[in-house]
C-alpha positions, 0 to 999 in steps of 0.5 A: 151582086144583083148582076151576079144573081141574075147571071146565076139564073140564066146559068141554072136554066141552061144547065137545067135544060141541056146538061146531061150530067146533072142528077134530079128528082122531080118533086111529086105532084100531090096525089088527087083525092078520091072522088066524093062518094058520100061516105064520111069514112076517116079522111086519110091525110094525103100521102105527100105535101109540098108547101112545107119544104118546097119539095115532095115529102111525106106528110108525117115527116113534116115538122111544120104546123100544116093543114091539108084540105081536099076537093072531097071535103069541099064537095061534101061541105058544099063549100063555094069559095076558098075563103069558106073552105079556110074557116075550118082551119085552126090558127086562121081567121077569115074576115069579110066586109059584108057579103059575096065579093067584099074584101076578104082577108085571112089572118094567121096566128094573130098576124096582119092580112099582109103577113099571109102569103097566098099562092096559086100553083106556086104564084103569089097573088098578093097585090103589090099596091096593098101589100095583101091578098084579097080572096073575095073572087076566088072560088073553088073551081078546079081546085084539087087541094089547099095547104095551109102552113102556119108560122114564119116562112120567109126562108123558102118564100121571102116577103109576106110569108111572115105569118104563114102560107096558103097554097092552092093546087089546081086539079091535075087531070087523070083517067078517061075524059070526064065532063060535068055541068052544074047549076044552083039557085037560092036566096037573094036571087043568087044563081050559079052555073059551072061547066068542067072537063078533065082527063089524061091520055099518053103524055097529056093531062088537062083539067078545065073549069069555068063558071058564072054567079050572080046575086042581088045581095043585101046591103053591105053596110049594117042595119045600124047605119043603112037603110038596106039597099041591096048590093049586087055581085057578079062573077065570071071565072075560069081555070085551066091546067095542062101537063105534058111529061115523059116520066121520069125524064121531064115534065111541063105544067101550065096553070091559069086562072082569069076572073071578072067581077062586078060589085055594088059598093056602099060608102063610108061616113066619118063618125058613122062608118059604112053607109048606103051608096046606090051608085058606087060600082066597082069592077076587077079583072085579074089573071094568074098564070104559071109555067113550070119545067121539071128535069130529072136526071137521076134518083138523086138530082132534080131541077125545076124552072118556073115562070109565073105572073098575076095582074089586076085592074081595079076600077071604081065608078061613082058619079056622086063622090070624086074620090070613089073614081079610080083605076088601079093596075098592078103586075107581078112577075116571078122567075124562080129556079131550084134544084134538089140534091141528095148526097145520101138517102137520108139527106136532101139539100135544096138550093134556089133563086127567086127574081121578082118584078112588081109594078103598080099604077094608081091612075093620075096619082103614081106609077112605081116598080120595085124588084128583088132577088132571093137566094136560099138553101135548105137541108132536110136530114132524115137519118131514120124513119122516126126523126127528121130536121130541117134547117134553111137560110135565105138572103133577100136583096131589094131595090128600096132597102137593105138586104134581109136574111131569114132562117128556119129550123124544124124538128119531127119525131114519130114514135114508131107503132104508136101513131104519135108524132112530136114536132117543133119549129122556130124561124124569122120572117119579114114583109117589104112595104107595099107600093102604096106604103112607099109611094102613095102621095101624102102617105108613102114614105120611102124611108120605110124599113121591112117589117119583121117577125120571129115565132115558133111552135111546139106540138103533138099529133096522134092517129089511132083506132086504124085512123078513125081518131086523127088530130093534134094540138100545138102551142104557137107564139109570134113577135112582130116588130117594125110594123107599118102604120099611120104616124101621126107625128109625120102624117106619113106611114112609119114603122111605129108599131110592135105586136105579139101573139101566142096561143093554142090550136087544135084539130081532131076528127073522130070516125066511130062508125062507117056512117058518121064522123065528127070534126073539131078545130079550136084556136086560142089567140092572146094578142096584144099591140106592145105599144098600147097593150091592147088586143089586136083588132078582129083577132078573136080570143076563142074560135071553134069550128064543128062539123058532123058528116052522116050517111043516113042511107045509101047515096045520101049524105048530111053535113052540119057545120057550126062555128063560134067566135068570141072575146073580139075587139074592134080597131078602136078597142071597143068590144065586138059582139060574139057570134055563132052560126050553123050550116046544114047541107044535104046531097043525094046521088040520084044515079051515076050521072046525077047529083042533087044538093041542098043546103041552108046557111046560118040556119038560125039567122044570127045577126053579126058583124065580122067587121064593125059596120059591115053586115054578114049574111042572114039565113039563106037556102040553095038548091043545085044539081050536077050532071056528070058524063 
C-alpha cells in the first residue's frame, strides 16, 4: 500500500508539470493588508483565507472557527513575537516559562500544547522528539498574516492538528523596491535592530527581513525560589520569500527562515521548583524552508507540489550539572501534492497526498526515525451564495502503528442582507506519539497508540453598521482519549489519560468613529481530566483581552491593551493566582520616512506566573525608531 502511495506522488508530480490536459485553479495567495497609516478605522476581514480548506476561499464562506491577524495589527499594537500577537485570540492560551526566549506553548480549546499544529507557509515546525512546537524564538519578522483555525483538523493536516492549526504566512513583495531599518531599546538593557526589503518587478516578487535582539533579562525562576540572578537572551534571525510566476499559467514560491539563539537557563530542584543556575546555557539553531510549484490549466482544475523541511539543533551546556549537558538534533521533511477540481461552479473537490519523514537524535542516548503517508479528499459544495457545506476524510499510514482514519463536516449559512452568519463543524483528530514517547530510554514505549479526539462547535457572527461592528460568539466542545502520560505502574509512557473541555469564545470590534476603535475577546473554558475529575493544568476558566485604538491627532496613534486570566490550577491541582496586565503604546509618523514608537508593558507592574515557579516580566518600557526609503 505504501509503495502504491509513493508511486502516486511521483505520478501526480509528473502530471502536474507535463500534462497539457489537466485543468486547474491556483489557490489565490491571501492579499497583503494595507500599510499601517495610524488610523484605527474598522479592520476589514481579509477577503480570502487558506487554512480552513487548504484552498483559497472567501472568509465569509468558511464555516470553521477561524481568526485572522494581519501585519497592520502587529505594527499598530507594537507586537514583536508571534506569541505576543496570539495572546489576543479567543479560544487560545499562550504559556511562557519566564521571560524572552523561554519555552512558549500554545493551547487551543483546552487541549495540550502538542495538540496545536504550527505551520510556516505550509511547513510544520513541530519538534519530532517533543511532539509540540516551541514559539519562543519566533518573531514577527517578515510575517504578513496569521490564521488560527480551531477544532480538530486532522482530516486536512494529519497528526498534531488534534486541537487546531496556527498557520503563519510570510510577506509577499509588491510594488516598487522598498527598504527600511529599525532599532529599539529599553528595560533590562534590551536592544533590537532589523532591516528589510520588499518589492516586485515583472514576474518576480521578493521580501527579506533580518534582525538581532539581546537582553540582560531577569531571573526566569520566580522570587519565591530564587535570589534574582539575571538570565540573558540573544537572538539573530532572518526570513526570505521569493516568488516567480506567469499568471495564470504557473507560479513558484520559496520561503525560508533561519534562527540562532542563546539563552541563560535556571535550574530545577525537586520539592522547590525553578532555582537560580548561573552557569546553565542553551543554544538553538533552527531552519524552516519550503518550495511550492503551482500549475493552472483552466478555471476548473489546478494542482500544486510542495517540498519542505524544518531542522533544529538544541545544545545544553552546564559545567556543574551533568544532565544539563545535551545535544538534540531533529529533522522533518514533507512532500505533498494536492489538486483542486471544480466539476461545477458550485462544487470544489480537493484531493491530496502527504508524505512525511521525521528523525531525532539525542546524542549518546538514541537516534530514531519514523515516516507516514496521508491520503485525503474533501468536497466543498456551495449551491448558493448563502449556504455552503464541507465534508472531508483522510487515511493515514504510520510506520509505527495501525492506520488511522479521520473525518470532518462543516456547515455555513449567511442571512443575505443582514450581515449575519451561522456556522457549525464537527470532526475527529489524532496525534501520533513523539519520538521521545516511543524511544527515550527508561520512558519510551513502542506499544503506544495515537491520541485521539472528537470535537465540534456552533456559532453566529454579525457584521453591521457598515462594518463598524464586527464579531461573533461560539460554543465548543472537545473530547480527548488515549492521552499519553507517565504510567506509574510501568514507569513508562502510556495511553492512560482521558480529558474533555467545553466552553464559549467570543470576539468583537466596534469602531464608533474614525478616531477610535475598541476590541474584545473572551474565552470561557471548563476542562477536566476524566480520570481524576480535576481541571486541566494552566487552562484558565475565564480569559479576557481588551484593546483600544485611538488617533488623538494626525499621524499619532495610541493603543491600550489589557488582559486578564482567572480561575487557574497548577499540575498538582493547587490554585494559581489570577492576574491582569495593561500595556500602552504610542506611534508618531514624523514624516514620510520616519516613524517613532514608545510603549510600556505591564504598566501597573503586576507580579504573576503563567507557569508555577517561573517569573513573568514586570513593568518595562521601550523606545524605537524606523526609517523607510
